[in-house]
py3Dmol code that shows the C-alpha trace and the ligand (Angstrom):
import py3Dmol

protein = """\
ATOM      1  CA  PRO A   1       0.046 240.776 -19.925  1.00  0.00           C
ATOM      2  CA  TRP A   2       3.072 242.716 -21.086  1.00  0.00           C
ATOM      3  CA  LEU A   3       4.122 245.633 -23.289  1.00  0.00           C
ATOM      4  CA  PHE A   4       7.385 246.424 -25.035  1.00  0.00           C
ATOM      5  CA  PHE A   5       7.592 250.174 -25.501  1.00  0.00           C
ATOM      6  CA  ARG A   6       9.006 252.081 -28.432  1.00  0.00           C
ATOM      7  CA  GLU A   7      12.547 253.090 -27.514  1.00  0.00           C
ATOM      8  CA  ASN A   8      12.800 256.581 -26.069  1.00  0.00           C
ATOM      9  CA  PRO A   9      16.213 258.049 -27.022  1.00  0.00           C
ATOM     10  CA  PHE A  10      16.340 260.029 -23.765  1.00  0.00           C
ATOM     11  CA  TYR A  11      16.044 257.014 -21.444  1.00  0.00           C
ATOM     12  CA  THR A  12      18.045 253.805 -21.292  1.00  0.00           C
ATOM     13  CA  LEU A  13      15.929 251.342 -19.323  1.00  0.00           C
ATOM     14  CA  LYS A  14      18.029 249.568 -16.699  1.00  0.00           C
ATOM     15  CA  LYS A  15      15.703 247.587 -14.486  1.00  0.00           C
ATOM     16  CA  LEU A  16      12.018 246.912 -14.038  1.00  0.00           C
ATOM     17  CA  LEU A  17      11.106 247.680 -10.428  1.00  0.00           C
ATOM     18  CA  THR A  18       8.094 245.373 -10.130  1.00  0.00           C
ATOM     19  CA  PRO A  19       7.865 241.659 -10.978  1.00  0.00           C
ATOM     20  CA  THR A  20       4.670 242.213 -12.966  1.00  0.00           C
ATOM     21  CA  ALA A  21       3.013 245.071 -14.815  1.00  0.00           C
ATOM     22  CA  GLY A  22       0.376 247.146 -13.063  1.00  0.00           C
ATOM     23  CA  ILE A  23      -3.056 246.999 -14.655  1.00  0.00           C
ATOM     24  CA  LEU A  24      -5.498 249.872 -15.098  1.00  0.00           C
ATOM     25  CA  PRO A  25      -8.675 247.961 -15.980  1.00  0.00           C
ATOM     26  CA  ARG A  26     -11.144 249.596 -18.325  1.00  0.00           C
ATOM     27  CA  VAL A  27     -13.830 251.643 -16.570  1.00  0.00           C
ATOM     28  CA  ASP A  28     -16.474 252.894 -18.962  1.00  0.00           C
ATOM     29  CA  TYR A  29     -18.475 255.293 -16.868  1.00  0.00           C
ATOM     30  CA  SER A  30     -16.839 255.275 -13.475  1.00  0.00           C
ATOM     31  CA  ARG A  31     -13.562 255.955 -11.752  1.00  0.00           C
ATOM     32  CA  GLY A  32     -10.631 253.568 -11.581  1.00  0.00           C
ATOM     33  CA  ASP A  33      -7.898 253.330  -8.961  1.00  0.00           C
ATOM     34  CA  SER A  34      -4.781 251.215  -9.337  1.00  0.00           C
ATOM     35  CA  PHE A  35      -1.872 250.722  -6.994  1.00  0.00           C
ATOM     36  CA  LEU A  36       1.692 249.614  -7.483  1.00  0.00           C
ATOM     37  CA  HIS A  37       4.310 248.963  -4.848  1.00  0.00           C
ATOM     38  CA  PHE A  38       8.061 248.952  -5.453  1.00  0.00           C
ATOM     39  CA  GLU A  39      11.217 248.958  -3.366  1.00  0.00           C
ATOM     40  CA  LEU A  40      14.575 250.609  -3.955  1.00  0.00           C
ATOM     41  CA  SER A  41      17.889 249.444  -2.511  1.00  0.00           C
ATOM     42  CA  PRO A  42      19.994 251.860  -0.415  1.00  0.00           C
ATOM     43  CA  GLY A  43      22.516 252.010  -3.272  1.00  0.00           C
ATOM     44  CA  GLU A  44      19.831 252.862  -5.835  1.00  0.00           C
ATOM     45  CA  LEU A  45      18.351 255.463  -3.518  1.00  0.00           C
ATOM     46  CA  SER A  46      21.650 257.262  -2.978  1.00  0.00           C
ATOM     47  CA  SER A  47      22.299 257.301  -6.757  1.00  0.00           C
ATOM     48  CA  LEU A  48      18.807 258.706  -7.305  1.00  0.00           C
ATOM     49  CA  ARG A  49      19.393 261.456  -4.757  1.00  0.00           C
ATOM     50  CA  ASN A  50      22.710 262.495  -6.284  1.00  0.00           C
ATOM     51  CA  PRO A  51      21.876 265.397  -8.632  1.00  0.00           C
ATOM     52  CA  HIS A  52      24.904 264.588 -10.783  1.00  0.00           C
ATOM     53  CA  ASN A  53      23.707 261.060 -11.416  1.00  0.00           C
ATOM     54  CA  ALA A  54      21.631 260.383 -14.523  1.00  0.00           C
ATOM     55  CA  LEU A  55      19.612 257.618 -12.826  1.00  0.00           C
ATOM     56  CA  ARG A  56      15.814 258.124 -12.735  1.00  0.00           C
ATOM     57  CA  VAL A  57      12.676 256.258 -11.741  1.00  0.00           C
ATOM     58  CA  VAL A  58      10.220 256.560 -14.608  1.00  0.00           C
ATOM     59  CA  LEU A  59       6.658 255.436 -15.111  1.00  0.00           C
ATOM     60  CA  TYR A  60       5.612 254.066 -18.506  1.00  0.00           C
ATOM     61  CA  CYS A  61       1.991 253.459 -19.415  1.00  0.00           C
ATOM     62  CA  GLY A  62       0.499 252.004 -22.582  1.00  0.00           C
ATOM     63  CA  VAL A  63      -2.721 250.660 -24.047  1.00  0.00           C
ATOM     64  CA  TYR A  64      -3.124 246.929 -23.568  1.00  0.00           C
ATOM     65  CA  ASP A  65      -5.100 245.310 -26.345  1.00  0.00           C
ATOM     66  CA  LYS A  66      -4.788 241.520 -26.679  1.00  0.00           C
ATOM     67  CA  THR A  67      -5.588 241.739 -30.382  1.00  0.00           C
ATOM     68  CA  LYS A  68      -2.686 244.125 -31.118  1.00  0.00           C
ATOM     69  CA  SER A  69       1.076 243.737 -31.091  1.00  0.00           C
ATOM     70  CA  SER A  70       2.762 244.322 -27.754  1.00  0.00           C
ATOM     71  CA  LYS A  71       5.945 245.528 -29.466  1.00  0.00           C
ATOM     72  CA  ASN A  72       6.943 249.145 -30.191  1.00  0.00           C
ATOM     73  CA  VAL A  73       4.056 250.353 -28.075  1.00  0.00           C
ATOM     74  CA  ASN A  74       3.643 254.107 -27.664  1.00  0.00           C
ATOM     75  CA  ILE A  75       3.525 255.672 -24.239  1.00  0.00           C
ATOM     76  CA  GLU A  76      -0.059 256.629 -23.581  1.00  0.00           C
ATOM     77  CA  PHE A  77      -1.757 257.428 -20.291  1.00  0.00           C
ATOM     78  CA  PRO A  78      -5.504 257.531 -19.709  1.00  0.00           C
ATOM     79  CA  HIS A  79      -6.850 261.049 -19.808  1.00  0.00           C
ATOM     80  CA  PRO A  80      -7.620 262.460 -17.319  1.00  0.00           C
ATOM     81  CA  VAL A  81      -5.171 260.768 -14.958  1.00  0.00           C
ATOM     82  CA  ASP A  82      -3.849 261.512 -11.465  1.00  0.00           C
ATOM     83  CA  ILE A  83      -0.479 260.014 -10.575  1.00  0.00           C
ATOM     84  CA  THR A  84       0.422 260.066  -6.891  1.00  0.00           C
ATOM     85  CA  LEU A  85       3.644 258.701  -5.431  1.00  0.00           C
ATOM     86  CA  ASN A  86       3.963 258.387  -1.660  1.00  0.00           C
ATOM     87  CA  GLY A  87       1.126 260.849  -1.210  1.00  0.00           C
ATOM     88  CA  VAL A  88       2.606 263.504  -3.534  1.00  0.00           C
ATOM     89  CA  LYS A  89       0.868 264.296  -6.798  1.00  0.00           C
ATOM     90  CA  ILE A  90       3.167 264.047  -9.836  1.00  0.00           C
ATOM     91  CA  LYS A  91       2.703 267.155 -11.953  1.00  0.00           C
ATOM     92  CA  ASP A  92       4.529 265.894 -15.076  1.00  0.00           C
ATOM     93  CA  ASN A  93       2.610 266.472 -18.264  1.00  0.00           C
ATOM     94  CA  VAL A  94       2.156 262.973 -19.664  1.00  0.00           C
ATOM     95  CA  LYS A  95      -0.435 263.923 -22.270  1.00  0.00           C
ATOM     96  CA  GLY A  96       1.724 264.461 -25.355  1.00  0.00           C
ATOM     97  CA  ILE A  97       0.540 266.369 -28.403  1.00  0.00           C
ATOM     98  CA  LYS A  98      -3.161 265.999 -29.167  1.00  0.00           C
ATOM     99  CA  ASN A  99      -3.912 263.445 -31.915  1.00  0.00           C
ATOM    100  CA  LYS A 100      -0.214 262.634 -32.330  1.00  0.00           C
ATOM    101  CA  PRO A 101       0.322 259.130 -30.912  1.00  0.00           C
ATOM    102  CA  GLY A 102       3.874 258.559 -29.743  1.00  0.00           C
ATOM    103  CA  THR A 103       4.413 262.064 -28.396  1.00  0.00           C
ATOM    104  CA  ALA A 104       3.495 261.318 -24.764  1.00  0.00           C
ATOM    105  CA  LYS A 105       6.406 260.992 -22.372  1.00  0.00           C
ATOM    106  CA  PRO A 106       7.081 258.882 -19.292  1.00  0.00           C
ATOM    107  CA  ALA A 107       6.408 260.402 -15.857  1.00  0.00           C
ATOM    108  CA  ASP A 108       9.563 261.103 -13.849  1.00  0.00           C
ATOM    109  CA  LEU A 109       8.955 259.861 -10.309  1.00  0.00           C
ATOM    110  CA  THR A 110      12.520 260.503  -9.073  1.00  0.00           C
ATOM    111  CA  PRO A 111      11.925 263.562  -6.822  1.00  0.00           C
ATOM    112  CA  ASN A 112       9.511 261.677  -4.552  1.00  0.00           C
ATOM    113  CA  VAL A 113      11.016 258.200  -4.301  1.00  0.00           C
ATOM    114  CA  ARG A 114      12.029 256.524  -1.032  1.00  0.00           C
ATOM    115  CA  ALA A 115      13.006 252.971  -0.028  1.00  0.00           C
ATOM    116  CA  SER A 116       9.442 251.657  -0.036  1.00  0.00           C
ATOM    117  CA  ASN A 117       7.138 253.278  -2.581  1.00  0.00           C
ATOM    118  CA  HIS A 118       3.400 253.432  -3.009  1.00  0.00           C
ATOM    119  CA  LEU A 119       2.143 254.533  -6.417  1.00  0.00           C
ATOM    120  CA  GLU A 120      -1.497 255.356  -7.027  1.00  0.00           C
ATOM    121  CA  ILE A 121      -3.097 256.000 -10.402  1.00  0.00           C
ATOM    122  CA  ALA A 122      -6.605 257.429 -10.539  1.00  0.00           C
ATOM    123  CA  TYR A 123      -8.442 257.674 -13.847  1.00  0.00           C
ATOM    124  CA  THR A 124     -11.960 257.839 -15.243  1.00  0.00           C
ATOM    125  CA  GLN A 125     -13.907 256.664 -18.279  1.00  0.00           C
ATOM    126  CA  THR A 126     -11.391 254.578 -20.173  1.00  0.00           C
ATOM    127  CA  LYS A 127     -12.257 252.587 -23.264  1.00  0.00           C
ATOM    128  CA  THR A 128      -9.423 250.092 -22.940  1.00  0.00           C
ATOM    129  CA  ASP A 129      -7.113 248.457 -20.401  1.00  0.00           C
ATOM    130  CA  TYR A 130      -3.753 250.072 -19.730  1.00  0.00           C
ATOM    131  CA  LEU A 131      -0.569 248.584 -18.315  1.00  0.00           C
ATOM    132  CA  ILE A 132       1.937 250.496 -16.188  1.00  0.00           C
ATOM    133  CA  PHE A 133       5.618 249.762 -15.566  1.00  0.00           C
ATOM    134  CA  CYS A 134       8.097 251.424 -13.196  1.00  0.00           C
ATOM    135  CA  TYR A 135      11.675 251.376 -14.414  1.00  0.00           C
ATOM    136  CA  LEU A 136      15.057 252.441 -13.165  1.00  0.00           C
ATOM    137  CA  ALA A 137      16.416 254.263 -16.199  1.00  0.00           C
ATOM    138  CA  GLU A 138      19.386 256.356 -17.168  1.00  0.00           C
ATOM    139  CA  ARG A 139      18.649 259.757 -18.600  1.00  0.00           C
ATOM    140  CA  VAL A 140      20.604 260.355 -21.844  1.00  0.00           C
ATOM    141  CA  SER A 141      21.690 263.975 -22.393  1.00  0.00           C
ATOM    142  CA  ALA A 142      21.263 265.889 -25.663  1.00  0.00           C
ATOM    143  CA  PRO A 143      25.053 266.196 -26.262  1.00  0.00           C
ATOM    144  CA  LYS A 144      25.352 262.401 -25.879  1.00  0.00           C
ATOM    145  CA  ILE A 145      22.654 261.826 -28.485  1.00  0.00           C
ATOM    146  CA  LEU A 146      24.376 264.366 -30.761  1.00  0.00           C
ATOM    147  CA  GLN A 147      27.623 262.431 -30.394  1.00  0.00           C
ATOM    148  CA  LYS A 148      25.844 259.261 -31.521  1.00  0.00           C
ATOM    149  CA  VAL A 149      24.406 261.077 -34.537  1.00  0.00           C
ATOM    150  CA  LEU A 150      27.829 262.466 -35.493  1.00  0.00           C
ATOM    151  CA  GLU A 151      29.391 259.013 -35.211  1.00  0.00           C
ATOM    152  CA  ALA A 152      26.807 257.513 -37.568  1.00  0.00           C
ATOM    153  CA  PRO A 153      27.693 257.180 -41.290  1.00  0.00           C
ATOM    154  CA  LYS A 154      27.641 260.592 -42.963  1.00  0.00           C
ATOM    155  CA  THR A 155      25.899 261.343 -46.261  1.00  0.00           C
ATOM    156  CA  PRO A 156      28.772 261.849 -48.761  1.00  0.00           C
ATOM    157  CA  LYS A 157      28.870 264.995 -50.897  1.00  0.00           C
ATOM    158  CA  GLU A 158      28.797 262.947 -54.106  1.00  0.00           C
ATOM    159  CA  SER A 159      25.595 261.208 -53.089  1.00  0.00           C
ATOM    160  CA  THR A 160      23.804 264.532 -52.586  1.00  0.00           C
ATOM    161  CA  ILE A 161      25.141 265.924 -55.879  1.00  0.00           C
ATOM    162  CA  SER A 162      23.940 262.892 -57.830  1.00  0.00           C
ATOM    163  CA  GLN A 163      20.567 263.241 -56.092  1.00  0.00           C
ATOM    164  CA  ILE A 164      20.350 266.893 -57.266  1.00  0.00           C
ATOM    165  CA  ILE A 165      21.331 265.926 -60.820  1.00  0.00           C
ATOM    166  CA  GLY A 166      18.924 262.972 -60.730  1.00  0.00           C
ATOM    167  CA  GLN A 167      16.011 265.100 -59.566  1.00  0.00           C
ATOM    168  CA  ASN A 168      16.679 267.683 -62.241  1.00  0.00           C
ATOM    169  CA  SER A 169      17.121 265.275 -65.134  1.00  0.00           C
ATOM    170  CA  SER A 170      14.125 263.161 -64.200  1.00  0.00           C
ATOM    171  CA  SER A 171      12.258 262.023 -67.314  1.00  0.00           C
ATOM    172  CA  ASN A 172       8.927 262.804 -65.684  1.00  0.00           C
ATOM    173  CA  ASP A 173       7.382 265.771 -67.549  1.00  0.00           C
ATOM    174  CA  ASP A 174       5.866 267.110 -64.353  1.00  0.00           C
ATOM    175  CA  ASP A 175       9.354 267.762 -63.086  1.00  0.00           C
ATOM    176  CA  GLU A 176      10.166 270.146 -65.897  1.00  0.00           C
ATOM    177  CA  LEU A 177       9.687 273.077 -63.579  1.00  0.00           C
ATOM    178  CA  LEU A 178      12.407 271.728 -61.323  1.00  0.00           C
ATOM    179  CA  ALA A 179      15.023 272.007 -64.063  1.00  0.00           C
ATOM    180  CA  THR A 180      16.113 275.361 -62.694  1.00  0.00           C
ATOM    181  CA  SER A 181      18.217 276.339 -59.740  1.00  0.00           C
ATOM    182  CA  THR A 182      16.857 275.938 -56.215  1.00  0.00           C
ATOM    183  CA  ILE A 183      17.450 277.924 -53.044  1.00  0.00           C
ATOM    184  CA  LEU A 184      18.915 276.117 -50.056  1.00  0.00           C
ATOM    185  CA  SER A 185      18.547 277.778 -46.670  1.00  0.00           C
ATOM    186  CA  LEU A 186      21.519 277.519 -44.318  1.00  0.00           C
ATOM    187  CA  LYS A 187      19.323 278.389 -41.352  1.00  0.00           C
ATOM    188  CA  CYS A 188      17.942 275.641 -39.157  1.00  0.00           C
ATOM    189  CA  PRO A 189      14.127 275.516 -39.413  1.00  0.00           C
ATOM    190  CA  VAL A 190      13.951 274.693 -35.701  1.00  0.00           C
ATOM    191  CA  SER A 191      16.180 277.387 -34.196  1.00  0.00           C
ATOM    192  CA  PHE A 192      16.286 279.897 -37.103  1.00  0.00           C
ATOM    193  CA  VAL A 193      20.043 280.242 -36.670  1.00  0.00           C
ATOM    194  CA  ARG A 194      22.781 279.107 -39.011  1.00  0.00           C
ATOM    195  CA  MET A 195      23.252 275.354 -38.858  1.00  0.00           C
ATOM    196  CA  LYS A 196      26.342 273.844 -37.288  1.00  0.00           C
ATOM    197  CA  TYR A 197      25.522 270.150 -37.736  1.00  0.00           C
ATOM    198  CA  PRO A 198      23.313 269.875 -40.849  1.00  0.00           C
ATOM    199  CA  VAL A 199      21.411 266.574 -40.730  1.00  0.00           C
ATOM    200  CA  LYS A 200      18.300 264.887 -42.032  1.00  0.00           C
ATOM    201  CA  SER A 201      16.920 261.373 -41.996  1.00  0.00           C
ATOM    202  CA  ILE A 202      18.359 259.022 -44.605  1.00  0.00           C
ATOM    203  CA  ASN A 203      14.731 258.339 -45.567  1.00  0.00           C
ATOM    204  CA  CYS A 204      13.959 261.996 -46.379  1.00  0.00           C
ATOM    205  CA  GLN A 205      14.231 262.981 -50.043  1.00  0.00           C
ATOM    206  CA  HIS A 206      14.449 266.773 -49.580  1.00  0.00           C
ATOM    207  CA  LEU A 207      17.731 268.654 -49.796  1.00  0.00           C
ATOM    208  CA  ASN A 208      17.090 270.932 -46.816  1.00  0.00           C
ATOM    209  CA  CYS A 209      18.646 269.970 -43.510  1.00  0.00           C
ATOM    210  CA  PHE A 210      18.199 271.017 -39.896  1.00  0.00           C
ATOM    211  CA  ASP A 211      20.669 271.422 -37.069  1.00  0.00           C
ATOM    212  CA  ALA A 212      21.153 268.183 -35.149  1.00  0.00           C
ATOM    213  CA  LEU A 213      21.834 269.720 -31.740  1.00  0.00           C
ATOM    214  CA  GLN A 214      19.020 272.309 -31.885  1.00  0.00           C
ATOM    215  CA  TYR A 215      16.636 269.588 -33.008  1.00  0.00           C
ATOM    216  CA  ILE A 216      17.714 267.244 -30.196  1.00  0.00           C
ATOM    217  CA  TYR A 217      17.296 270.096 -27.668  1.00  0.00           C
ATOM    218  CA  LEU A 218      13.751 270.555 -28.935  1.00  0.00           C
ATOM    219  CA  GLN A 219      13.051 266.812 -28.603  1.00  0.00           C
ATOM    220  CA  GLU A 220      14.566 266.916 -25.105  1.00  0.00           C
ATOM    221  CA  GLN A 221      11.918 269.421 -24.044  1.00  0.00           C
ATOM    222  CA  LEU A 222       9.210 267.169 -25.454  1.00  0.00           C
ATOM    223  CA  THR A 223      10.928 263.917 -24.296  1.00  0.00           C
ATOM    224  CA  SER A 224       8.646 262.025 -26.622  1.00  0.00           C
ATOM    225  CA  SER A 225       9.668 258.707 -28.141  1.00  0.00           C
ATOM    226  CA  LEU A 226       8.476 259.511 -31.626  1.00  0.00           C
ATOM    227  CA  TRP A 227      10.330 262.206 -33.568  1.00  0.00           C
ATOM    228  CA  PHE A 228       9.138 264.068 -36.652  1.00  0.00           C
ATOM    229  CA  CYS A 229      11.119 265.711 -39.443  1.00  0.00           C
ATOM    230  CA  PRO A 230      10.812 269.508 -39.050  1.00  0.00           C
ATOM    231  CA  ILE A 231      10.818 269.840 -42.845  1.00  0.00           C
ATOM    232  CA  CYS A 232       8.470 267.126 -44.172  1.00  0.00           C
ATOM    233  CA  ASN A 233       6.903 265.843 -40.915  1.00  0.00           C
ATOM    234  CA  SER A 234       7.827 262.172 -41.573  1.00  0.00           C
ATOM    235  CA  THR A 235       8.678 260.132 -38.515  1.00  0.00           C
ATOM    236  CA  ILE A 236      12.379 259.977 -37.732  1.00  0.00           C
ATOM    237  CA  ASN A 237      14.417 257.348 -35.937  1.00  0.00           C
ATOM    238  CA  VAL A 238      17.391 258.882 -34.204  1.00  0.00           C
ATOM    239  CA  GLY A 239      19.550 256.172 -35.817  1.00  0.00           C
ATOM    240  CA  ASP A 240      18.541 257.412 -39.285  1.00  0.00           C
ATOM    241  CA  LEU A 241      19.904 260.930 -38.800  1.00  0.00           C
ATOM    242  CA  SER A 242      22.943 261.501 -40.979  1.00  0.00           C
ATOM    243  CA  LEU A 243      25.264 264.486 -41.250  1.00  0.00           C
ATOM    244  CA  ASN A 244      25.078 265.923 -44.771  1.00  0.00           C
ATOM    245  CA  GLU A 245      28.601 266.600 -46.059  1.00  0.00           C
ATOM    246  CA  TYR A 246      27.391 268.585 -49.085  1.00  0.00           C
ATOM    247  CA  VAL A 247      25.604 271.134 -46.864  1.00  0.00           C
ATOM    248  CA  MET A 248      28.417 270.967 -44.312  1.00  0.00           C
ATOM    249  CA  ASN A 249      30.864 271.939 -47.038  1.00  0.00           C
ATOM    250  CA  ILE A 250      28.680 274.927 -48.033  1.00  0.00           C
ATOM    251  CA  LEU A 251      28.517 276.057 -44.397  1.00  0.00           C
ATOM    252  CA  LYS A 252      32.288 275.840 -44.090  1.00  0.00           C
ATOM    253  CA  SER A 253      32.905 277.703 -47.361  1.00  0.00           C
ATOM    254  CA  THR A 254      30.580 280.648 -46.713  1.00  0.00           C
ATOM    255  CA  PRO A 255      30.768 283.472 -44.162  1.00  0.00           C
ATOM    256  CA  ASP A 256      28.401 283.505 -41.172  1.00  0.00           C
ATOM    257  CA  GLU A 257      26.232 286.252 -42.639  1.00  0.00           C
ATOM    258  CA  CYS A 258      25.366 284.077 -45.662  1.00  0.00           C
ATOM    259  CA  GLU A 259      21.921 282.587 -44.960  1.00  0.00           C
ATOM    260  CA  SER A 260      21.172 280.795 -48.219  1.00  0.00           C
ATOM    261  CA  VAL A 261      22.758 279.559 -51.418  1.00  0.00           C
ATOM    262  CA  GLU A 262      21.506 278.967 -54.915  1.00  0.00           C
ATOM    263  CA  ILE A 263      21.981 275.381 -56.096  1.00  0.00           C
ATOM    264  CA  GLU A 264      22.438 274.855 -59.830  1.00  0.00           C
ATOM    265  CA  VAL A 265      21.061 271.799 -61.638  1.00  0.00           C
ATOM    266  CA  ASP A 266      24.550 270.259 -61.712  1.00  0.00           C
ATOM    267  CA  GLY A 267      25.028 270.621 -57.947  1.00  0.00           C
ATOM    268  CA  ASN A 268      27.268 273.675 -58.153  1.00  0.00           C
ATOM    269  CA  TRP A 269      26.218 276.519 -55.883  1.00  0.00           C
ATOM    270  CA  HIS A 270      26.841 280.171 -55.110  1.00  0.00           C
ATOM    271  CA  PRO A 271      26.058 282.209 -51.994  1.00  0.00           C
ATOM    272  CA  LEU A 272      23.091 284.555 -51.832  1.00  0.00           C
ATOM    273  CA  TYR A 273      23.084 287.658 -49.683  1.00  0.00           C
ATOM    274  CA  GLU A 274      20.187 289.672 -48.251  1.00  0.00           C
ATOM    275  CA  ASN A 275      20.634 292.538 -50.711  1.00  0.00           C
ATOM    276  CA  ASP A 276      20.893 290.222 -53.737  1.00  0.00           C
ATOM    277  CA  ASP A 277      17.823 290.433 -55.892  1.00  0.00           C
TER     278      ASP A 277
END
"""
ligand_1 = """\
1
ZN
Zn 11.974 265.106 -43.967
"""
view = py3Dmol.view(width=600, height=400)
view.addModel(protein, "pdb")
view.setStyle({"model": 0}, {"cartoon": {"style": "trace"}})
view.addModel(ligand_1, "xyz")
view.setStyle({"model": 1}, {"stick": {}})
view.zoomTo()
view.show()
């Protein structure tokens, strides 16, 4: 039995620490206990104890269902669960957001690792088998992810302008109401401050952007593998985030106190100020 997890942008998996996956067999009405043993080399241990090193020992857990694909599996722990490493209870919140699969995060075991490690997982009343994996992984910082986003192909100004014109000249009668100007906010919906790096997913059709760094900081707190658009709630792959040059140009051409602009049907725009009515 094996699982391939959905990539978590905040961890680069380096090495699996056990030859096989740990199994948490289904227990309908009782309590389950599973154990996993793994060793760390002196070199790995000293890297893990260096606070400036990004190396971590992380625990991934996912549902094992023979009838389903083992690829792009979401992290999901049984609930309730008690994770104990070398006799110390791990207090990481591995639950994720309720009813939002993909938002659970791996448990960070780093603070309690030693050369020879004994991991214990206690759980109750599960309706499926779970598999657990201990990995050596490198933690990826928010600025590093931002750098990747900024290096990705940008959305050219012309492409956004033709999208605005296209939306406004759509032959669909229902869109008639859209054939007027629209207001574009220059504030990030995540941080409520003026955007510095306006981005959105290439799969999102809306004009509004959010700030890449503020958004990544928010995801860093959640450390979940699955990201959602703060504007339309669609799922977002970090590789699909693209800097919007049209909005970037507006940000560069307006003073800091300007919080929104009015976009004309032809893509031209003019700044709006608080006292404008
Ligand atoms: Zn969206």
